[in-house]
C-alpha positions as CSV (number, residue, x, y, z in Angstrom):
1,X,88.4,82.5,76.4
2,X,89.6,79.6,78.4
3,X,93.3,80.1,78.2
4,X,94.2,77.0,80.1
5,X,92.2,74.9,77.7
6,X,93.8,76.6,74.7
7,X,97.3,76.1,76.0
8,X,96.7,72.4,76.8
9,X,94.8,71.8,73.5
10,X,91.9,70.3,75.3
11,X,89.1,68.6,73.5
12,X,86.0,70.6,72.5
13,X,83.6,70.9,75.4
14,X,80.4,69.0,75.3
15,X,77.1,70.7,75.0
16,X,76.3,70.1,78.6
17,X,78.9,71.8,80.9
18,X,80.2,70.3,84.0
19,X,77.7,72.2,86.2
20,X,75.8,69.1,87.0
21,X,79.0,67.2,88.0
22,X,80.1,70.1,90.1
23,X,76.7,70.5,91.7
24,X,76.8,66.9,92.9
25,X,80.4,67.2,94.1
26,X,80.8,66.5,97.8
27,X,82.4,69.5,99.5
28,X,83.8,70.0,103.1
29,X,81.3,72.9,103.5
30,X,78.3,70.5,103.0
31,X,78.5,69.3,106.6
32,X,80.2,67.0,109.0
33,X,81.3,63.5,107.9
34,X,79.6,60.5,109.3
35,X,83.0,59.1,110.1
36,X,85.8,61.5,111.2
37,X,88.4,58.8,110.9
38,X,90.9,58.7,108.1
39,X,91.9,55.0,108.1
40,X,90.4,51.7,108.8
41,X,87.0,52.3,107.1
42,X,87.1,48.8,105.6
43,X,88.6,47.2,108.6
44,X,87.1,46.5,112.1
45,X,83.3,47.0,112.4
46,X,83.7,49.3,115.4
47,X,84.7,52.3,113.2
48,X,81.0,53.4,113.1
49,X,80.5,53.1,109.4
50,X,79.6,49.7,108.0
51,X,79.4,49.5,104.2
52,X,76.6,47.5,102.7
53,X,76.7,46.5,99.0
54,X,73.7,45.9,96.9
55,X,72.7,46.0,93.2
56,X,71.1,49.1,91.7
57,X,68.4,49.1,89.0
58,X,70.9,49.2,86.2
59,X,72.8,46.3,87.7
60,X,75.7,48.5,89.0
61,X,77.0,47.9,92.4
62,X,76.0,50.5,94.9
63,X,77.8,51.0,98.2
64,X,75.7,52.4,101.1
65,X,77.0,53.5,104.5
66,X,75.3,52.4,107.6
67,X,76.1,55.1,110.2
68,X,74.6,53.1,113.1
69,X,77.1,52.3,115.9
70,X,78.4,48.8,116.3
71,X,76.6,46.8,119.0
72,X,79.6,46.9,121.3
73,X,79.6,50.7,121.3
74,X,75.9,51.4,121.7
75,X,75.8,50.8,125.5
76,X,72.3,52.1,125.9
77,X,70.8,50.0,123.0
78,X,69.9,46.4,122.5
79,X,72.9,44.1,121.8
80,X,73.3,43.1,118.1
81,X,75.2,40.2,116.6
82,X,77.1,37.4,118.1
83,X,80.3,37.5,120.2
84,X,83.5,38.0,118.3
85,X,86.2,35.4,119.0
86,X,88.8,38.0,119.8
87,X,86.6,39.9,122.3
88,X,85.9,39.0,125.9
89,X,82.3,40.1,126.8
90,X,81.8,41.2,130.3
91,X,78.4,41.5,132.1
92,X,77.1,44.9,132.7
93,X,75.9,46.0,136.1
94,X,72.2,46.2,137.0
95,X,72.4,49.9,137.2
96,X,72.5,50.1,133.4
97,X,68.9,48.7,133.1
98,X,67.6,51.2,135.7
99,X,69.2,54.1,133.9
100,X,67.8,53.0,130.6
101,X,64.2,52.8,132.0
102,X,64.6,56.2,133.6
103,X,66.1,57.9,130.6
104,X,62.7,59.4,129.5
105,X,61.8,61.2,132.7
106,X,64.0,64.1,133.6
107,X,67.4,65.6,134.6
108,X,67.8,63.3,137.5
109,X,67.5,60.4,135.1
110,X,70.3,61.8,133.0
111,X,72.5,61.9,136.1
112,X,71.5,58.4,137.0
113,X,72.3,57.1,133.6
114,X,75.7,58.8,133.7
115,X,76.4,57.2,137.1
116,X,75.3,53.8,135.8
117,X,77.7,54.3,132.9
118,X,80.5,55.1,135.3
119,X,80.0,51.8,137.1
120,X,79.8,49.8,133.8
121,X,82.6,47.6,132.6
122,X,83.7,48.0,129.0
123,X,84.5,45.3,126.5
124,X,88.1,44.1,126.8
125,X,90.1,43.2,123.7
126,X,92.9,40.7,124.1
127,X,96.4,41.6,122.9
128,X,95.9,40.1,119.4
129,X,92.7,42.0,118.8
130,X,94.0,45.3,120.1
131,X,97.1,44.9,117.9
132,X,94.8,44.2,114.8
133,X,92.5,47.2,115.6
134,X,95.4,49.6,116.1
135,X,97.2,48.5,113.0
136,X,94.1,48.8,110.8
137,X,93.8,52.4,111.8
138,X,97.6,52.9,111.2
139,X,98.6,53.6,114.8
140,X,102.1,53.0,115.9
141,X,102.8,53.4,119.6
142,X,106.3,52.8,121.1
143,X,108.3,53.7,124.2
144,X,110.8,56.3,122.8
145,X,112.8,56.5,126.0
146,X,112.2,54.5,129.2
147,X,114.2,56.6,131.5
148,X,113.6,54.6,134.7
149,X,114.7,51.4,133.1
150,X,117.8,53.1,131.7
151,X,118.7,54.5,135.1
152,X,118.2,51.0,136.7
153,X,120.5,49.6,134.0
154,X,123.1,52.2,134.7
155,X,123.0,51.6,138.4
156,X,123.4,47.9,137.9
157,X,126.4,48.5,135.7
158,X,128.0,50.6,138.4
159,X,127.9,47.7,140.8
160,X,130.1,45.6,138.6
161,X,133.3,47.1,139.8
162,X,135.4,43.8,139.5
163,X,135.2,43.8,135.7
164,X,137.8,45.5,133.7
165,X,136.9,48.9,132.3
166,X,137.1,47.7,128.6
167,X,134.7,44.9,129.3
168,X,132.3,47.2,131.1
169,X,132.3,49.7,128.2
170,X,131.7,46.9,125.7
171,X,128.8,45.5,127.6
172,X,127.3,49.0,128.1
173,X,127.5,49.7,124.4
174,X,125.9,46.4,123.6
175,X,123.0,47.0,126.1
176,X,122.4,50.5,124.7
177,X,122.3,49.2,121.1
178,X,119.9,46.5,122.2
179,X,117.6,49.0,123.9
180,X,117.8,51.3,120.9
181,X,117.0,48.6,118.3
182,X,114.2,46.9,120.3
183,X,111.9,49.7,121.5
184,X,108.9,48.4,123.4
185,X,105.8,48.5,121.3
186,X,102.5,49.3,123.1
187,X,99.1,48.1,122.1
188,X,96.7,49.8,124.6
189,X,93.0,49.0,124.7
190,X,91.5,51.2,122.0
191,X,88.9,53.8,122.8
192,X,86.1,52.8,120.3
193,X,83.5,55.3,121.5
194,X,83.4,58.4,123.7
195,X,80.7,56.8,125.8
196,X,83.4,54.5,127.2
197,X,85.0,57.4,129.1
198,X,82.4,57.0,131.8
199,X,83.2,53.3,132.4
200,X,85.2,52.0,135.2
201,X,88.4,51.9,133.1
202,X,88.5,55.7,132.7
203,X,85.8,57.1,135.0
204,X,86.1,60.7,133.9
205,X,83.9,63.4,135.5
206,X,80.2,63.2,134.8
207,X,80.0,66.9,133.8
208,X,83.0,66.5,131.5
209,X,81.4,63.5,129.8
210,X,78.2,65.5,129.3
211,X,80.1,68.4,127.8
212,X,81.8,66.0,125.4
213,X,78.4,64.6,124.4
214,X,76.9,68.1,123.9
215,X,79.7,69.0,121.5
216,X,78.7,66.1,119.3
217,X,81.8,63.9,119.9
218,X,80.8,60.3,119.5
219,X,83.2,58.4,117.3
220,X,86.9,59.0,118.2
221,X,89.5,59.7,115.5
222,X,92.7,57.8,115.2
223,X,94.7,60.1,117.5
224,X,91.9,60.1,120.1
225,X,91.5,56.3,119.8
226,X,95.2,55.8,120.8
227,X,96.1,58.9,122.9
228,X,93.2,59.0,125.3
229,X,93.7,55.4,126.7
230,X,97.4,56.3,127.2
231,X,96.8,59.6,128.9
232,X,93.8,58.8,131.0
233,X,95.3,55.5,132.0
234,X,92.9,54.5,134.8
235,X,94.3,52.8,137.9
236,X,98.1,52.7,137.9
237,X,99.5,49.2,138.1
238,X,102.9,47.9,139.0
239,X,105.5,48.6,136.3
240,X,107.6,45.6,135.2
241,X,110.9,47.4,134.8
242,X,113.0,44.3,135.3
243,X,112.0,42.6,132.1
244,X,114.2,44.4,129.7
245,X,113.6,41.8,126.9
246,X,109.9,42.6,126.7
247,X,109.1,44.5,123.5
248,X,105.3,44.5,123.6
249,X,102.9,45.8,126.2
250,X,99.4,47.1,126.6
251,X,100.7,50.3,128.3
252,X,98.4,49.8,131.3
253,X,101.4,49.6,133.6
254,X,102.1,53.3,133.2
255,X,98.6,54.3,134.4
256,X,98.6,57.5,132.4
257,X,101.8,58.7,134.0
258,X,103.7,59.4,130.8
259,X,105.2,62.1,128.6
260,X,103.7,61.8,125.1
261,X,105.0,62.8,121.7
262,X,102.3,62.6,119.1
263,X,102.5,62.9,115.3
264,X,99.0,62.9,113.8
265,X,97.5,64.3,110.6
266,X,96.0,67.8,110.4
267,X,92.4,68.0,111.4
268,X,92.4,64.7,113.3
269,X,91.3,66.1,116.6
270,X,94.6,66.6,118.5
271,X,93.2,69.5,120.5
272,X,90.5,67.4,122.1
273,X,92.9,64.6,122.6
274,X,95.1,66.6,124.9
275,X,92.4,68.8,126.5
276,X,90.3,66.0,127.9
277,X,93.1,64.3,129.9
278,X,94.3,67.7,131.2
279,X,90.9,68.8,132.4
280,X,90.2,65.4,133.9
281,X,93.5,65.4,135.7
282,X,92.8,68.9,137.1
283,X,89.4,67.7,138.3
284,X,90.9,64.6,140.0
285,X,93.3,66.8,141.9
286,X,90.2,68.0,143.6
287,X,90.6,71.8,144.0
288,X,89.5,74.5,141.6
289,X,90.5,77.3,143.9
290,X,91.9,80.2,141.8
291,X,94.3,81.1,144.6
292,X,96.5,78.1,143.8
293,X,97.4,79.7,140.4
294,X,97.6,78.0,137.0
295,X,98.2,74.3,136.9
296,X,98.4,73.7,133.2
297,X,99.9,75.6,130.3
298,X,99.2,75.2,126.5
299,X,101.8,76.9,124.3
300,X,100.9,77.7,120.6
301,X,102.9,79.5,118.0
302,X,100.2,82.0,116.9
303,X,97.6,84.1,118.6
304,X,94.8,82.7,116.3
305,X,95.6,79.1,117.3
306,X,95.8,80.0,121.0
307,X,92.4,81.7,120.9
308,X,90.9,78.6,119.2
309,X,92.3,76.3,121.9
310,X,90.8,78.5,124.6
311,X,87.4,78.3,123.0
312,X,87.6,74.5,122.8
313,X,88.8,74.3,126.4
314,X,85.9,76.5,127.6
315,X,83.4,74.3,125.8
316,X,84.8,71.1,127.3
317,X,85.2,72.5,130.8
318,X,81.9,74.2,131.0
319,X,80.4,73.8,134.5
320,X,83.4,72.0,135.9
321,X,85.0,74.9,137.7
322,X,88.1,74.7,135.5
323,X,88.7,78.0,133.8
324,X,90.9,78.6,130.7
325,X,92.2,82.0,129.7
326,X,94.2,83.5,126.8
327,X,97.4,85.2,127.8
328,X,97.3,88.9,127.0
329,X,99.7,91.8,127.4
330,X,99.8,93.1,130.9
331,X,98.9,89.9,132.6
332,X,100.9,88.4,135.4
333,X,101.1,84.7,136.0
334,X,102.8,84.8,139.5
335,X,102.3,87.3,142.2
336,X,105.9,88.7,142.2
337,X,106.0,92.5,141.9
338,X,108.7,92.2,139.2
339,X,110.9,89.9,141.3
340,X,111.0,92.2,144.4
341,X,109.6,91.7,147.8
342,X,106.9,94.0,149.3
343,X,109.3,96.5,150.8
344,X,111.3,96.9,147.6
345,X,108.0,97.3,145.7
346,X,106.8,100.0,148.1
347,X,110.2,101.8,147.8
348,X,109.9,101.7,144.0
349,X,106.3,103.0,144.2
350,X,107.5,105.8,146.5
351,X,110.2,106.7,144.1
352,X,107.7,106.8,141.3
353,X,105.4,109.0,143.4
354,X,108.2,111.5,144.3
355,X,109.4,111.7,140.7
356,X,113.0,112.5,141.8
357,X,114.9,109.2,142.5
358,X,113.1,108.6,145.7
359,X,113.8,112.0,147.3
360,X,111.0,114.1,148.9
361,X,110.3,117.7,148.1
362,X,112.5,119.2,151.0
363,X,116.3,119.6,150.6
364,X,117.0,117.4,153.6
365,X,114.7,114.6,152.4
366,X,111.9,115.4,154.8
367,X,108.4,116.7,153.9
368,X,105.4,118.3,155.6
369,X,102.7,116.3,157.2
370,X,100.2,116.7,154.4
371,X,102.7,115.9,151.7
372,X,103.9,112.9,153.6
373,X,100.3,111.5,154.0
374,X,99.6,112.1,150.3
375,X,102.8,110.3,149.3
376,X,102.0,107.4,151.6
377,X,98.6,107.1,150.0
378,X,100.1,107.1,146.6
379,X,102.7,104.5,147.6
380,X,100.0,102.2,149.1
381,X,97.8,102.6,146.0
382,X,100.6,101.8,143.6
383,X,101.6,98.8,145.7
384,X,98.1,97.5,145.7
385,X,97.8,98.1,141.9
386,X,101.1,96.3,141.4
387,X,100.0,93.2,143.4
388,X,96.6,92.8,141.7
389,X,97.6,93.9,138.2
390,X,95.9,91.4,135.9
391,X,97.0,88.3,137.9
392,X,95.9,85.2,136.1
393,X,93.5,83.1,138.1
394,X,92.6,80.4,135.6
395,X,93.7,76.8,136.0
396,X,94.7,76.6,132.3
397,X,96.7,79.2,130.5
398,X,96.9,79.3,126.7
399,X,99.6,81.6,125.3
400,X,102.2,82.2,122.7
401,X,105.8,81.7,123.9
402,X,106.8,85.4,123.9
403,X,103.6,86.5,125.6
404,X,104.1,84.0,128.4
405,X,107.8,84.7,128.7
406,X,107.2,88.4,129.0
407,X,104.8,87.8,131.8
408,X,107.4,85.7,133.7
409,X,110.5,87.9,133.0
410,X,111.7,90.1,135.9
411,X,113.4,93.4,135.6
412,X,116.8,91.8,136.2
413,X,116.3,89.5,133.2
414,X,115.6,86.3,135.2
415,X,112.5,84.3,134.6
416,X,110.1,83.6,137.5
417,X,109.5,79.9,138.4
418,X,106.1,78.2,138.0
419,X,106.1,75.4,140.6
420,X,102.3,74.9,140.4
421,X,102.3,73.8,136.7
422,X,101.6,70.0,136.4
423,X,100.9,69.9,132.7
424,X,102.7,71.5,129.8
425,X,101.4,71.1,126.3
426,X,103.4,72.2,123.2
427,X,100.9,72.4,120.3
428,X,102.7,72.5,116.9
429,X,105.8,71.4,118.8
430,X,108.1,71.2,115.8
431,X,107.7,74.9,115.1
432,X,107.9,75.8,118.8
433,X,111.2,74.0,119.0
434,X,112.4,75.5,115.8
435,X,115.2,78.1,116.1
436,X,112.5,80.9,115.7
437,X,110.8,80.0,119.0
438,X,113.2,77.6,120.6
439,X,114.8,79.9,123.1
440,X,111.4,81.2,124.3
441,X,109.8,77.8,124.5
442,X,112.7,76.2,126.4
443,X,112.7,79.1,128.9
444,X,109.0,78.5,129.6
445,X,109.7,74.7,129.9
446,X,112.5,75.2,132.3
447,X,110.5,77.6,134.4
448,X,108.1,74.7,135.3
449,X,110.0,73.3,138.2
450,X,107.5,70.8,139.5
451,X,108.9,67.2,139.6
452,X,105.4,66.0,138.7
453,X,105.3,67.9,135.4
454,X,104.0,66.0,132.5
455,X,104.9,67.0,128.9
456,X,102.9,66.7,125.7
457,X,104.3,67.4,122.3
458,X,101.8,67.5,119.4
459,X,102.1,68.2,115.7
460,X,101.4,66.9,112.3
461,X,105.1,66.9,111.4
462,X,107.9,66.0,113.7
463,X,111.5,65.6,112.7
464,X,114.2,63.5,114.4
465,X,115.9,66.7,115.6
466,X,112.7,67.6,117.6
467,X,112.7,64.2,119.2
468,X,116.3,64.4,120.2
469,X,115.9,67.9,121.5
470,X,112.9,66.9,123.6
471,X,114.9,63.9,125.1
472,X,117.9,66.1,125.9
473,X,115.7,68.8,127.5
474,X,114.0,66.1,129.6
475,X,117.3,64.7,130.7
476,X,118.9,68.1,131.6
477,X,115.8,69.2,133.5
478,X,115.7,65.9,135.5
479,X,119.4,66.3,136.4
480,X,118.8,69.8,137.7
481,X,115.9,68.6,139.8
482,X,117.9,65.6,141.1
483,X,120.6,68.0,142.3
484,X,118.2,70.0,144.4
485,X,115.6,67.4,145.5
486,X,115.8,63.9,147.0
487,X,112.1,63.1,147.1
488,X,111.7,62.5,143.4
489,X,109.3,59.9,142.0
490,X,110.3,57.5,139.3
491,X,110.8,59.2,135.9
492,X,107.9,58.7,133.5
493,X,108.7,57.3,130.1
494,X,108.5,59.2,126.8
495,X,106.1,57.5,124.5
496,X,105.7,58.3,120.8
497,X,102.4,57.9,119.0
498,X,102.3,58.1,115.2
499,X,99.1,58.1,113.1
500,X,99.6,57.1,109.5
501,X,102.9,58.1,107.9
502,X,105.0,60.8,109.4
503,X,105.2,64.2,107.5
504,X,102.4,63.2,105.0
505,X,99.4,65.2,104.0
506,X,95.9,63.9,104.8
507,X,94.7,61.3,102.2
508,X,91.1,62.6,101.9
509,X,91.8,65.7,99.7
510,X,92.6,66.2,96.0
511,X,96.0,67.7,95.2
512,X,96.7,69.7,92.0
513,X,100.3,70.7,91.1
514,X,100.1,73.3,88.3
515,X,103.0,74.7,86.3
516,X,102.4,78.5,85.7
517,X,105.9,79.5,84.4
518,X,105.8,83.1,85.6
519,X,104.1,85.3,88.2
520,X,101.7,86.5,85.6
521,X,100.8,82.9,84.8
522,X,100.0,82.3,88.5
523,X,97.8,85.3,88.6
524,X,96.0,84.1,85.5
525,X,95.5,80.7,87.0
526,X,94.1,82.1,90.2
527,X,91.6,84.1,88.3
528,X,90.6,81.0,86.4
529,X,89.9,79.4,89.8
530,X,87.6,82.3,90.8
531,X,85.5,81.5,87.7
532,X,85.0,77.7,87.8
533,X,82.3,77.6,85.1
534,X,85.0,78.2,82.5
535,X,86.7,74.9,83.3
536,X,86.4,72.2,80.7
537,X,83.7,69.6,81.3
538,X,86.1,66.8,80.3
539,X,88.2,67.3,83.4
540,X,87.6,64.7,86.1
541,X,89.3,66.7,88.8
542,X,87.1,68.3,91.5
543,X,86.3,72.0,91.2
544,X,87.6,74.4,93.8
545,X,84.7,76.3,95.3
546,X,84.7,79.1,97.9
547,X,85.4,79.6,100.7
548,X,89.2,78.9,100.3
549,X,92.5,80.2,101.5
550,X,95.3,81.7,99.4
551,X,98.8,81.5,100.8
552,X,101.7,83.8,99.8
553,X,105.4,83.9,100.8
554,X,105.5,87.4,102.3
555,X,103.3,90.1,103.7
556,X,103.9,92.6,100.8
557,X,102.9,89.9,98.3
558,X,99.7,89.1,100.2
559,X,98.8,92.8,100.1
560,X,99.7,93.1,96.4
561,X,97.6,90.0,95.5
562,X,94.7,91.4,97.5
563,X,94.8,94.6,95.5
564,X,94.9,92.7,92.2
565,X,91.8,90.5,93.1
566,X,89.8,93.2,94.9
567,X,87.4,93.7,92.1
568,X,87.3,90.2,90.5
569,X,84.0,89.2,92.3
570,X,81.1,91.1,90.7
571,X,79.1,93.6,92.8
572,X,75.9,91.4,92.7
573,X,77.8,88.7,94.5
574,X,79.2,91.0,97.2
575,X,82.1,92.6,95.3
576,X,85.3,93.5,97.2
577,X,83.8,92.6,100.6
578,X,84.1,88.9,99.7
579,X,88.0,89.1,99.5
580,X,90.2,90.0,102.5
581,X,93.8,89.8,103.5
582,X,95.2,88.7,106.9
583,X,98.8,89.1,108.0
584,X,100.8,89.8,111.1
585,X,101.2,93.5,110.5
586,X,97.5,94.0,111.2
587,X,96.3,94.9,114.7
588,X,94.8,92.2,116.9
589,X,91.3,93.7,116.6
590,X,91.6,93.8,112.8
591,X,92.8,90.2,112.7
592,X,90.0,89.0,114.9
593,X,87.4,90.9,112.8
594,X,88.6,89.3,109.6
595,X,88.7,85.8,111.2
596,X,85.1,86.3,112.4
597,X,83.9,87.4,109.0
598,X,85.6,84.5,107.3
599,X,84.1,81.9,109.7
600,X,80.6,83.5,109.2
601,X,80.9,83.1,105.4
602,X,81.0,86.8,104.7
603,X,84.5,86.5,103.2
604,X,84.9,83.9,100.5
605,X,88.6,84.3,99.6
606,X,91.1,85.0,102.4
607,X,94.6,85.9,101.3
608,X,97.2,85.2,104.0
609,X,100.7,84.2,104.9
610,X,101.9,81.2,106.9
611,X,100.2,82.9,109.9
612,X,97.2,80.6,109.3
613,X,99.1,77.6,108.1
614,X,99.1,75.8,111.4
615,X,96.4,74.5,113.7
616,X,93.6,76.9,112.8
617,X,90.4,74.9,112.3
618,X,88.2,75.9,109.4
619,X,85.7,73.0,109.2
620,X,83.9,74.2,106.1
621,X,86.9,75.3,104.1
622,X,86.6,73.8,100.6
623,X,90.2,74.3,99.5
624,X,93.6,75.8,99.7
625,X,95.6,77.6,97.0
626,X,99.4,77.9,97.3
627,X,99.9,80.9,95.2
628,X,103.5,80.8,96.3
629,X,104.9,77.3,96.8
630,X,105.6,76.3,100.4
631,X,109.2,76.5,101.6
632,X,109.3,73.0,102.9
633,X,107.4,69.7,102.8
634,X,106.2,70.3,106.4
635,X,104.8,73.7,105.4
636,X,102.9,72.1,102.6
637,X,101.4,69.4,104.9
638,X,100.2,72.1,107.3
639,X,98.9,74.5,104.6
640,X,96.8,71.9,102.8
641,X,95.6,70.6,106.2
642,X,93.3,73.6,106.6
643,X,90.8,71.7,104.4
644,X,89.5,68.2,104.8
645,X,89.1,68.5,108.5
646,X,87.6,65.7,110.7
647,X,87.2,63.3,107.8
648,X,85.4,65.7,105.4
649,X,86.0,64.8,101.8
650,X,86.0,66.9,98.6
651,X,88.7,69.4,99.7
652,X,91.1,70.7,96.9
653,X,94.7,71.8,97.3
654,X,96.1,73.7,94.3
655,X,99.8,74.6,94.2
656,X,101.2,76.9,91.5
657,X,104.9,76.7,90.7
658,X,107.1,78.7,88.4
659,X,110.5,78.4,86.9
660,X,112.0,79.7,90.1
661,X,110.3,76.9,92.1
662,X,111.5,74.0,89.9
663,X,114.7,73.3,92.0
664,X,112.5,72.8,95.1
665,X,109.2,71.5,93.9
666,X,110.2,67.9,94.2
667,X,109.7,68.1,98.0
668,X,106.0,68.9,97.5
669,X,105.6,66.3,94.7
670,X,106.9,63.6,97.0
671,X,104.4,64.6,99.7
672,X,101.5,64.5,97.2
673,X,102.6,61.1,95.9
674,X,102.8,59.7,99.4
675,X,99.3,61.1,100.2
676,X,97.7,59.6,97.1
677,X,99.4,56.3,97.7
678,X,97.9,56.4,101.2
679,X,94.5,57.0,99.7
680,X,94.8,54.0,97.4
681,X,95.3,55.9,94.1
682,X,97.0,53.6,91.5
683,X,100.6,54.6,90.6
684,X,99.9,55.9,87.1
685,X,96.6,57.8,87.9
686,X,97.6,60.4,90.5
687,X,98.3,64.1,89.9
688,X,102.0,63.5,90.2
689,X,103.3,61.2,87.5
690,X,106.5,59.2,87.7
691,X,108.0,61.1,84.7
692,X,107.6,64.3,86.6
693,X,109.4,62.9,89.7
694,X,112.2,61.7,87.5
695,X,112.6,65.0,85.7
696,X,112.6,67.3,88.8
697,X,116.0,67.9,90.5
698,X,116.6,66.8,94.0
699,X,117.5,69.8,96.2
700,X,120.6,69.5,98.5
701,X,120.4,69.8,102.2
702,X,121.9,73.3,102.1
703,X,119.3,74.3,99.5
704,X,116.5,73.0,101.7
705,X,117.8,74.9,104.7
706,X,118.1,78.2,102.7
707,X,114.7,77.8,101.2
708,X,113.1,77.2,104.6
709,X,114.8,80.2,106.1
710,X,114.5,82.8,103.3
711,X,112.1,81.4,100.7
712,X,112.5,82.0,97.0
713,X,114.8,85.0,96.5
714,X,112.9,86.5,93.7
715,X,109.8,87.0,95.9
716,X,111.5,88.7,98.8
717,X,110.4,92.3,99.5
718,X,113.9,93.8,99.8
719,X,114.9,93.3,96.1
720,X,115.4,96.1,93.6
721,X,115.8,96.4,89.8
722,X,115.2,93.4,87.5
723,X,114.8,90.9,90.3
724,X,112.0,93.0,91.9
725,X,110.2,93.2,88.5
726,X,110.5,89.5,88.0
727,X,108.7,88.7,91.3
728,X,106.1,91.4,91.1
729,X,102.4,90.6,91.4
730,X,100.8,92.6,88.7
731,X,98.9,92.3,85.4
732,X,100.1,95.7,84.0
733,X,102.4,95.5,81.0
734,X,105.8,97.2,80.8
735,X,104.4,99.8,78.5
736,X,101.6,100.8,80.9
737,X,104.1,101.0,83.8
738,X,106.4,103.2,81.6
739,X,103.6,105.6,80.9
740,X,102.7,105.8,84.6
741,X,106.3,106.4,85.5
742,X,106.6,109.1,82.9
743,X,103.5,110.8,84.3
744,X,104.7,110.5,87.8
745,X,108.1,111.9,86.9
746,X,106.5,114.8,85.0
747,X,104.3,115.7,88.1
748,X,107.4,115.6,90.4
749,X,109.4,117.7,88.0
750,X,106.6,120.3,87.8
751,X,106.5,120.5,91.6
752,X,110.3,121.0,91.7
753,X,110.2,123.8,89.1
754,X,107.3,125.6,91.0
755,X,109.3,125.4,94.2
756,X,112.4,126.7,92.6
757,X,110.5,129.6,91.1
758,X,109.0,130.5,94.5
759,X,112.4,130.4,96.0
760,X,113.9,132.6,93.3
761,X,111.2,135.3,93.4
762,X,111.8,138.5,95.5
763,X,110.5,138.5,99.0
764,X,110.3,134.8,99.1
765,X,113.2,134.5,101.5
766,X,111.8,133.2,104.8
767,X,115.1,133.4,106.6
768,X,115.1,135.0,110.1
769,X,117.8,137.6,110.6
770,X,116.7,138.8,114.1
771,X,114.5,141.6,115.3
772,X,115.3,145.2,114.3
773,X,115.7,147.8,117.0
């Protein structure tokens, strides 16, 4: 019986079920999308997919996608079309023709072609065309803080000593308000194809460009389209700091010497966008010697995300000499011996060898010759072991904040400095700077003492508090550097890049907000999703197909849900092996094994907590089920962002909510509404209707903070009594539980009576009264 159809009084299903419709449904697991971009498909022609319209046999209009690259992007093909009025065509060098003729011969020809590409000029867009292209892809780039210009302005004000103090304060306030209101907008030359990275504008390493091509990266996504020109930069030009009234610029004056704060949708390629500039910068520095120590750090909130970043870095840096490693327990980042010099380390090793606070075996502190030689050997061996104990030799370290901080912390509680680090990337920066990780992340940030350090903050959601915290940290760090050093270069600006709308879910997935009333209703709804053939054929919504993720609020609820669904998949389809649970209480090896099985397709339904909500890339994931509603709008954005990666369409995000969620579900409804509006869904046809938004209460700021910190109270694991029963995940009735409790109580009572009988029988006293003489 289709309970959902019965409750909703749906119409009688047609003779032909929706199997045909669901069979033709386009799913994320069906393969990569021709265009990984989210916006601008109907805009400029350089986006790689040109739509052609023609009439079908029945007269209906059919839209076909031409996946061939635009002529301006296909540098090794014949030119197509006429010149665009907004583009300035430049002549290519003669080396391009030689490379094209030699492209069919061998390995040397590939290298020649790459060298020819490196010397080739790229099409240049004027300011108007660049602005149009960036806006069509919904990119907004602005200078959040121009520190050098602000310092120059402050120095200029200090020189005006003749003016009265009130007049100076008034002018200072007006100038600050003016700079705050008119932030400089940047319109850099967009990167329209990854082949342009070998042109004279960017001139990245040949081996790096080959690795990018081997990984199948051709058409850049929006975040790559805007971030790579900013970070790679090319040749640095003079910076026009004096013109404070200028509010628009191409950004070329910064030459890649910037700190970048990026807000881009989930699955839009942020990892590649920050790895390519970091690896290219390390190659430009010239030395890949491991003795120099690490020069770049990528911090991620979870071990799964950190391992994924390491895998991507190794693919991109293959054959370049740049190594990336995942920080593990027991590794040391700096050769320090726990903050002691070699003599102190030897003394401590000697104390460990003697086993008695550093004293030798003799009463007077001396020892025999053989004992002394043995102890010296032990001291030398321990000192050598301490110095070479898992010292990181890779140029790029990827770690969680706590793992890296533990490797830097000395025994006296201080944190060792990292003067060799030139690049610090905070992936999922909003959660890293959240109170949960903030202290650890800032400790790592402040340990990087190089004045040439460049910061990158990346996430799909970024609040104003994170931006202000980043600015204050940059200011305090610069003040401390200025107090100790006088050879400081000009401060780089902090630039903000935003793709689409901030804190909005990706527009290429289908959202479903389902009211289930109770916990038992949610369990029933999830079981309906596991059997999609029972869904009414009259429904126009896409069907959720495995593999998919199921999110719960707590670890005990994830375990309980896994126990309930363990036997829902029939044995002929794989049975219980198709369902798994993943949470932080599992060991690292168990978590890695489950992730491997899920990526291989051996597991179809993975039940988890917010451990997998951020950054983890499942390219073939068909959907996400929020069994427990997320605790914030940002959590919803990240959860549903596990599907629909890299432009794949057909992903489904189902969110169940109960009576306990009603005070908070408006946060999620607003995100869904904004996402559907971004996709172009008419106002009355989306999954969230206006009457629902009007009926739902608006949570207060305190309610939102409490929900984010604690979640829904009825689902917490420390509850007892009626509240615990209310939030329990189970299909057993109260009568069945009462029978089980009675049986359990009878067994425990029987055991107690048997023990009491044994204790009361003669000779059963096991007390010990001592030995008789």
